[in-house]
ROFIKE-64804 format. One record per residue: residue number from 1; residue in one letter; x, y, z of N, C-alpha, C in turn. Coordinates in nm, 3 decimals. Layout:
BEGIN
PT|NUM|A|X|Y|Z|X|Y|Z|X|Y|Z
...
//
This chain:
BEGIN
PT|1|M|-4.020|15.492|-2.934|-4.032|15.636|-2.934|-3.949|15.696|-2.821
PT|2|F|-3.968|15.641|-2.699|-3.893|15.691|-2.585|-3.744|15.673|-2.608
PT|3|R|-3.704|15.555|-2.652|-3.561|15.526|-2.672|-3.502|15.621|-2.777
PT|4|R|-3.572|15.646|-2.884|-3.523|15.735|-2.990|-3.504|15.877|-2.938
PT|5|R|-3.602|15.925|-2.865|-3.593|16.060|-2.809|-3.480|16.067|-2.707
PT|6|L|-3.465|15.961|-2.631|-3.359|15.957|-2.531|-3.222|15.957|-2.598
PT|7|V|-3.207|15.885|-2.708|-3.079|15.883|-2.780|-3.047|16.022|-2.833
PT|8|L|-3.145|16.092|-2.885|-3.122|16.228|-2.935|-3.077|16.321|-2.823
PT|9|V|-3.141|16.308|-2.709|-3.104|16.391|-2.594|-2.962|16.357|-2.550
PT|10|L|-2.929|16.230|-2.548|-2.796|16.189|-2.505|-2.687|16.237|-2.601
PT|11|C|-2.715|16.237|-2.730|-2.619|16.290|-2.828|-2.596|16.439|-2.805
PT|12|A|-2.703|16.510|-2.778|-2.690|16.653|-2.750|-2.610|16.674|-2.623
PT|13|L|-2.633|16.588|-2.524|-2.558|16.599|-2.399|-2.410|16.573|-2.420
PT|14|A|-2.377|16.476|-2.503|-2.236|16.445|-2.529|-2.164|16.568|-2.583
PT|15|T|-2.230|16.638|-2.674|-2.171|16.760|-2.729|-2.157|16.866|-2.621
PT|16|W|-2.259|16.878|-2.539|-2.256|16.976|-2.430|-2.145|16.944|-2.330
PT|17|F|-2.130|16.814|-2.295|-2.026|16.774|-2.199|-1.889|16.813|-2.251
PT|18|M|-1.868|16.793|-2.378|-1.737|16.826|-2.435|-1.712|16.976|-2.427
PT|19|A|-1.812|17.054|-2.456|-1.797|17.199|-2.451|-1.781|17.249|-2.308
PT|20|E|-1.857|17.191|-2.215|-1.851|17.233|-2.076|-1.717|17.203|-2.012
PT|21|S|-1.658|17.091|-2.047|-1.531|17.053|-1.985|-1.415|17.135|-2.039
PT|22|S|-1.438|17.213|-2.145|-1.329|17.290|-2.204|-1.284|17.404|-2.114
PT|23|G|-1.363|17.439|-2.011|-1.325|17.544|-1.919|-1.222|17.499|-1.817
PT|24|L|-1.201|17.371|-1.802|-1.103|17.319|-1.708|-0.965|17.322|-1.772
PT|25|A|-0.862|17.315|-1.686|-0.724|17.316|-1.736|-0.699|17.198|-1.829
PT|26|L|-0.751|17.083|-1.791|-0.738|16.962|-1.871|-0.874|16.936|-1.935
PT|27|S|-0.879|16.932|-2.067|-1.007|16.909|-2.133|-1.039|16.759|-2.132
PT|28|L|-1.166|16.729|-2.149|-1.209|16.590|-2.153|-1.142|16.517|-2.269
PT|29|E|-1.139|16.579|-2.383|-1.078|16.513|-2.500|-0.930|16.488|-2.479
PT|30|E|-0.863|16.585|-2.418|-0.720|16.569|-2.389|-0.698|16.453|-2.291
PT|31|A|-0.780|16.448|-2.188|-0.768|16.340|-2.088|-0.793|16.204|-2.151
PT|32|K|-0.888|16.198|-2.242|-0.916|16.072|-2.310|-0.800|16.033|-2.402
PT|33|M|-0.749|16.131|-2.475|-0.639|16.102|-2.568|-0.512|16.058|-2.494
PT|34|K|-0.492|16.110|-2.373|-0.375|16.073|-2.293|-0.395|15.940|-2.220
PT|35|G|-0.514|15.883|-2.230|-0.542|15.757|-2.162|-0.561|15.771|-2.013
PT|36|L|-0.599|15.890|-1.969|-0.620|15.914|-1.826|-0.759|15.870|-1.782
PT|37|V|-0.857|15.890|-1.868|-0.995|15.857|-1.836|-1.058|15.778|-1.949
PT|38|G|-1.164|15.706|-1.916|-1.236|15.630|-2.017|-1.383|15.626|-1.984
PT|39|E|-1.461|15.580|-2.080|-1.606|15.571|-2.064|-1.643|15.439|-1.999
PT|40|K|-1.732|15.448|-1.900|-1.778|15.330|-1.830|-1.920|15.295|-1.876
PT|41|A|-1.957|15.168|-1.860|-2.090|15.122|-1.901|-2.202|15.186|-1.818
PT|42|N|-2.166|15.242|-1.702|-2.270|15.303|-1.618|-2.299|15.448|-1.655
PT|43|G|-2.240|15.496|-1.764|-2.268|15.632|-1.811|-2.178|15.739|-1.755
PT|44|Y|-2.076|15.699|-1.681|-1.986|15.797|-1.621|-1.843|15.772|-1.667
PT|45|L|-1.758|15.870|-1.639|-1.616|15.856|-1.668|-1.550|15.781|-1.555
PT|46|G|-1.444|15.709|-1.588|-1.363|15.643|-1.487|-1.217|15.673|-1.511
PT|47|A|-1.137|15.656|-1.407|-0.993|15.678|-1.418|-0.928|15.550|-1.469
PT|48|V|-0.860|15.560|-1.580|-0.791|15.444|-1.637|-0.666|15.415|-1.554
PT|49|I|-0.598|15.518|-1.512|-0.482|15.507|-1.424|-0.511|15.593|-1.301
PT|50|P|-0.442|15.571|-1.191|-0.469|15.657|-1.074|-0.456|15.805|-1.113
PT|51|P|-0.561|15.882|-1.090|-0.563|16.020|-1.140|-0.483|16.116|-1.053
PT|52|D|-0.422|16.213|-1.119|-0.360|16.323|-1.044|-0.473|16.422|-1.010
PT|53|A|-0.439|16.530|-0.942|-0.541|16.626|-0.897|-0.620|16.684|-1.013
PT|54|E|-0.552|16.713|-1.122|-0.618|16.773|-1.238|-0.718|16.675|-1.301
PT|55|A|-0.675|16.552|-1.320|-0.763|16.452|-1.380|-0.879|16.420|-1.285
PT|56|R|-0.852|16.416|-1.154|-0.958|16.390|-1.057|-1.063|16.502|-1.060
PT|57|A|-1.018|16.626|-1.071|-1.111|16.740|-1.079|-1.197|16.730|-1.204
PT|58|L|-1.136|16.693|-1.314|-1.211|16.677|-1.439|-1.315|16.566|-1.425
PT|59|L|-1.274|16.452|-1.371|-1.366|16.338|-1.353|-1.486|16.380|-1.267
PT|60|E|-1.458|16.442|-1.156|-1.566|16.482|-1.066|-1.659|16.584|-1.131
PT|61|D|-1.602|16.680|-1.201|-1.682|16.782|-1.267|-1.773|16.720|-1.374
PT|62|V|-1.715|16.641|-1.460|-1.793|16.581|-1.569|-1.899|16.487|-1.513
PT|63|N|-1.861|16.404|-1.416|-1.957|16.308|-1.362|-2.072|16.376|-1.286
PT|64|Q|-2.042|16.485|-1.218|-2.149|16.559|-1.150|-2.246|16.618|-1.252
PT|65|K|-2.193|16.672|-1.361|-2.279|16.729|-1.465|-2.361|16.620|-1.533
PT|66|R|-2.298|16.506|-1.556|-2.372|16.396|-1.617|-2.485|16.350|-1.524
PT|67|R|-2.455|16.335|-1.397|-2.556|16.289|-1.302|-2.677|16.385|-1.303
PT|68|R|-2.650|16.514|-1.299|-2.762|16.611|-1.301|-2.841|16.599|-1.432
PT|69|A|-2.770|16.584|-1.543|-2.838|16.571|-1.672|-2.920|16.443|-1.678
PT|70|Y|-2.866|16.333|-1.628|-2.939|16.206|-1.630|-3.064|16.215|-1.543
PT|71|E|-3.052|16.280|-1.429|-3.169|16.296|-1.342|-3.277|16.379|-1.411
PT|72|D|-3.235|16.483|-1.480|-3.329|16.567|-1.552|-3.398|16.490|-1.664
PT|73|I|-3.321|16.416|-1.739|-3.377|16.336|-1.849|-3.475|16.232|-1.794
PT|74|A|-3.436|16.165|-1.687|-3.523|16.063|-1.627|-3.654|16.125|-1.580
PT|75|K|-3.644|16.242|-1.520|-3.765|16.309|-1.471|-3.857|16.348|-1.586
PT|76|R|-3.797|16.406|-1.691|-3.878|16.448|-1.805|-3.944|16.331|-1.877
PT|77|N|-3.876|16.216|-1.878|-3.926|16.099|-1.950|-3.996|15.998|-1.858
PT|78|R|-4.009|16.035|-1.733|-4.077|15.950|-1.634|-4.020|15.809|-1.632
PT|79|T|-3.890|15.803|-1.620|-3.822|15.675|-1.607|-3.722|15.687|-1.494
PT|80|N|-3.651|15.581|-1.467|-3.554|15.588|-1.357|-3.416|15.629|-1.409
PT|81|V|-3.337|15.681|-1.320|-3.204|15.731|-1.355|-3.114|15.618|-1.406
PT|82|Q|-3.129|15.500|-1.351|-3.044|15.388|-1.391|-3.064|15.353|-1.539
PT|83|S|-3.186|15.363|-1.589|-3.211|15.337|-1.731|-3.140|15.438|-1.819
PT|84|V|-3.145|15.564|-1.777|-3.078|15.670|-1.852|-2.926|15.650|-1.847
PT|85|E|-2.874|15.618|-1.730|-2.730|15.596|-1.715|-2.683|15.481|-1.805
PT|86|S|-2.758|15.372|-1.805|-2.719|15.256|-1.886|-2.719|15.288|-2.034
PT|87|L|-2.821|15.357|-2.080|-2.828|15.392|-2.222|-2.719|15.493|-2.257
PT|88|A|-2.693|15.587|-2.168|-2.586|15.685|-2.193|-2.451|15.615|-2.199
PT|89|G|-2.428|15.520|-2.109|-2.303|15.445|-2.110|-2.285|15.366|-2.239
PT|90|E|-2.393|15.304|-2.283|-2.391|15.228|-2.408|-2.355|15.319|-2.525
PT|91|K|-2.419|15.435|-2.531|-2.393|15.528|-2.642|-2.252|15.588|-2.632
PT|92|A|-2.208|15.618|-2.513|-2.074|15.676|-2.496|-1.967|15.576|-2.540
PT|93|I|-1.986|15.450|-2.506|-1.889|15.347|-2.546|-1.892|15.328|-2.697
PT|94|Q|-2.011|15.327|-2.756|-2.022|15.314|-2.902|-1.955|15.429|-2.974
PT|95|N|-1.962|15.548|-2.916|-1.907|15.668|-2.982|-1.764|15.700|-2.942
PT|96|T|-1.701|15.615|-2.865|-1.562|15.638|-2.824|-1.469|15.625|-2.944
PT|97|R|-1.383|15.721|-2.955|-1.290|15.724|-3.068|-1.182|15.617|-3.056
PT|98|P|-1.131|15.569|-3.169|-1.020|15.473|-3.165|-0.902|15.532|-3.087
PT|99|G|-0.841|15.448|-3.005|-0.727|15.492|-2.925|-0.765|15.535|-2.784
PT|100|N|-0.895|15.558|-2.762|-0.943|15.594|-2.628|-0.990|15.468|-2.555
PT|101|F|-1.006|15.479|-2.423|-1.039|15.363|-2.341|-1.188|15.355|-2.310
PT|102|V|-1.236|15.229|-2.305|-1.371|15.201|-2.258|-1.360|15.087|-2.156
PT|103|E|-1.455|15.083|-2.067|-1.455|14.978|-1.966|-1.522|14.854|-2.023
PT|104|G|-1.451|14.742|-2.020|-1.506|14.615|-2.065|-1.528|14.523|-1.947
PT|105|P|-1.572|14.401|-1.973|-1.599|14.309|-1.863|-1.476|14.277|-1.778
PT|106|G|-1.358|14.281|-1.838|-1.236|14.247|-1.764|-1.150|14.367|-1.728
PT|107|G|-1.199|14.486|-1.753|-1.122|14.606|-1.722|-1.118|14.701|-1.841
PT|108|W|-1.023|14.789|-1.842|-1.014|14.890|-1.946|-0.962|14.831|-2.076
PT|109|I|-1.023|14.871|-2.187|-0.987|14.824|-2.320|-0.961|14.945|-2.408
PT|110|K|-0.850|14.944|-2.481|-0.821|15.052|-2.575|-0.888|15.019|-2.707
PT|111|R|-0.967|15.112|-2.757|-1.036|15.087|-2.885|-0.945|15.112|-3.002
//
């Protein structure tokens, strides 16, 4: 029950993250398509290549929003933030579009 509700919340968050990042000069989708950023197993974005100022700003913005959202979800569900981060990372990697990067055991992998 908890896991199902958490997955629904995480899916809603993924949509929200995409919409929220659209206010920046570089959108999240654009950064992913250019291979600048990728999804990490810990639920956050990572830099696939050394980021320029624009990509670094996007990474920091998105990761700060994710952290706040994960803390809120953990609090509402009476669990720890690490559990939420791990599940979010798992779902983000599963939902990564072909051609975008995800973090694997040996480094970045293009799907």
